[in-house]
N, C-alpha and C positions, 0 to 999 in steps of 0.2 A: 826346498825343491821348487824351482820356478817353472810354471806351466805356460806353454805356448800352444796355439792352435794353428794347424796348417790345412789348406784347402786345395783340393786336386784340380787338375785342368782337363782339357778335352781328352776323351778316350776312356774316362772312368764310368761312362754311362752304361746302364743296363735296363732292360725291360722290367718294370715293376718298381723302379726307383722312386722313393718318396711315398709309396702307398702306406707304409707303416706309420709315417708321420701324419699323413692325412687322416688315418683312422683313429689316431690316439690323441689328437690335439685340436681344439677348436681354433686356436690361433693359427695353427698350420693350415687348416682348411681355409681360413680367410685369406691367407697369403697365396695359396694355390689359386683361389678364385681371382684374386687381384692380378696374378700373373697372366691368367687367361685374358683378362680385360686389357692389360697393358700391351700384350702381344697381338691381340686381335684374332687369336685362334685358340682352340682347346688343346693346349700343350699338355695339360695334366692327363688327359686320356691317352695321349701318345706315350707319356712316361709310365703310366700305370699298366696299360694293356695294349700298347701298340706293338709294332714289330721292330726287329733289329734295323731294318731298312728305314723305318720311320725315324728312329733315333740317330741314324747316320746322316740325315739331312742337316746341312750346316745351320739352317735357321732354327733347328730343333736342338741339336747337340749342345751347343754352348749355353743357350738359355736354360736347358734342362739341368745341366751340371750346376749352374749358378743357383737356380731355384732350390734344388735339393740341398746344396751346401749351406745356403743362407738360412733356410728354414730349419735345418738340423741344428744350427747354432742358436737360433731364436727360440727353439723349443726346449733348450736346456735351461733349467731353473738356476743352475749354478755357473752359467757362462760368465766368467770374469777373467778374461785373458790378460796376462802380463805383456804378451806380444803375439803377433800373428804374422803369417806369411802365406802366400799362395803361389802355386806353380802356374805361370802363364795366365790363362783364363782365371785361375783360382785367386789371383790377386784382386780381381773385382769382387769375388765372393767375400774375401777377407775384409775389404773396405766396407762393404755393406754390413757385415756382421758386427763391426766395431763402430758403426754409426757415422762413418765418414761419407758414405753415400746412403740415400734412402733405398729401400728395397726396389721401389718402382724406377727410380733414376738409374740405379745400378743395372737393372734388367734392361732398360732402354739402351744403355751404353753397350751392354753385351750383345743385344740384338743388332745394333749398329755395327759393332765389331765383326760379328759373324758375317753380315751382309757384305761389308767392305773387304773382308778377307776372301770371301767367295768370288767377288768381282776381280780381285787381284789375281787369284788363281786362274780364272778363266782367260785373263789377258795374256798370260804367258805360261806355257807348260813347264812345270817345275815339280820337285819332289823332295823327300827327305829319306835318310837311312840311319839306322842305329849302328854305331861302331862299338863292338864289345871287346874288351880286353886290351885296348890301346891306351897309351898315355895322352894326356892333354896336349903335350908338346908335339908328339908325332902327328896327331890329328890336325892341329892348327897348322903345322908346317906343311902337311900334305894339301890342305885347302889353299894356303898361300902360294903354293907352287904351280897351280894350274891357271890357265888364262881364261877362266870362266868365273861366274858368280857362284861361289860355294863357300860356306862358312860353317864353323862349329857353332851350332845353334842352341843346344840344350846340354848343359853339364849336369846330368842327372845324379850321378854318383861316381865314385872312382871306378874307372874301367867301363863306363857306359856314357857315351856321348852321341848325340844326334847331330848329323850334318845336314845342311839345307842349301838347295841351290838349283841351278838348271839341270835338266836331265843329263846332258853330256858332262857337266861339271861333276855331278855325283858319280857318274861312271868312271871318270878319270881319277878321282880321289879314291874310289873303291879299288881300282886296279893298283894304284901306287901304295896302298896300305896292305895289300896282300903279303903275308909273311910277317907283318909287324903286329897284327891284331888277331884275335881268336876268330872273329867272324864279322861280317857286315850284312845287316838285314834290311832290305827295302821296307819302308813304312807305308802303310795304306792311308796316305793323306792326300789331300787335293792340291797341295802346293808347298812352296818353300817358306814355311813359317819361320819367324824370327831371323829373317835374312833381308838384305837390301831389296829383294824382289817384292817385299811387302810395303814398299814406300807409298804407293797409291792408297793402300788401306790405312797406313799411318796418318796420312794427311786428312783423310775423311774422319777418322776416329779422333784426331787431335781437335778438329773443329767442334765435334760433339762434346768432347771433354771440356773444352773451353767454355761451352755454353751451359754446362751442368753445375749445379750448386754442390759444393763439397763442404763438409763441416769438420771441425777438429776431431780427430779420431780419439776413441777412448783409451787407446794404448798405441805403442809404436808398431809400425808395419815394416818388416824387412822386405825390400823390393827387389825384383828380379834383375834390374839393370845394373845395380852396384852392390848388392848383397849387404846393404847397410840399413839400419833402423831410421825411420822417418816419422815425424809427427807434423811437420810444416805442410800445410795444405798445398801451397804453391809447388813445393818440391815433389809432393806425391803426384800431383797432376802432371808435372813435367816428366817424371819417370814413367807414368802410364802412357804418355804420348810417345815416348821412346821405345816402349816395350816391344812393339810388333817387329821392329827392325833390329833389335838388340838380342844378344844371347840370353837365355834363361840361366842365371848363375845359381842353380839350386844347390849344388855341392857347396859352393862358397857361402851361400846364405845359411845353410844349416851349421856349417863349421863356425861361422861368425856368431850365430845365436848361441851355440854351445859355449864358445869362448866368453860370451857375455853372461853366462850363468844359467842358460836354459837347458834342462836335462830331461824334461817331461813334455813330450810332444803328443798332442791329441789330433787325429785327423777327422775332419768333419766333411761329409759329402759321400758320394758313391764310391765304393771300393776302398782298398787299403794300399794302393800303389805307393803313396808317399811314405807310409809307415815302413814299407819294405826298403825303400831307398834310404831312409834315415838310419836304419839298422846297418846299412852298408857304409854310410858316411861316418857315423859315430861308432867306432868299434870299442865296445865296453870290455873291461877285463873280466875273465871268467871267475 
């Protein structure tokens, strides 16, 4: 049985996240303190005893999920992955966990990513919606049929796709899909993530990635933009640069990993969202 580790993205955060790791591990405590120094503010207090509103701040949310996820991996005595993958933001956590990025450099990139995404959101009003019960083909066709920027952005599991784009584009696609899908749910996000509207953020993040030192990873990482395994540093960096404006191919990633022999997936980070998605992607016989 081949074991792979997966790392969640934004939205998995909760008040109290990481407190158990801090209390039980000297190494974890050192990393939490390092995180405070790197970011220049006391993010650990917000994670452990802040409010939901604290954790919803863009500058807090993404770093908090990264910090929790990476420290959870580093705290494991038997962490020896054969492969890893991360959902959106989780890709940065995965890279830090397997030594491709240092903890500090990964955290700096995540903080830069969060700030750049926030800026892009403020420059043009946009949003996302979850489409439940539709086929990939119907959702993609509906997006392509409107004269607005709107795309299928997250292929989370069969029958669950997030669309991303302008406010009017999301509305038009939602109207056209009525009767073809079970329901369409507006998502409480600040903008159109993983769409062309994130191009300004992509450019900012690409510069930061280019200036950051990456090392050869301990194991392959299956990346969001193409759902394939990568170990070449240049390929990994290029895929990270493309991620913000490309769809998250999570269903395709897990299917590819399963095809490649991985059948034991361990989720590291806050929550168990990815574990639930994987159960819906890989349907095991009773």
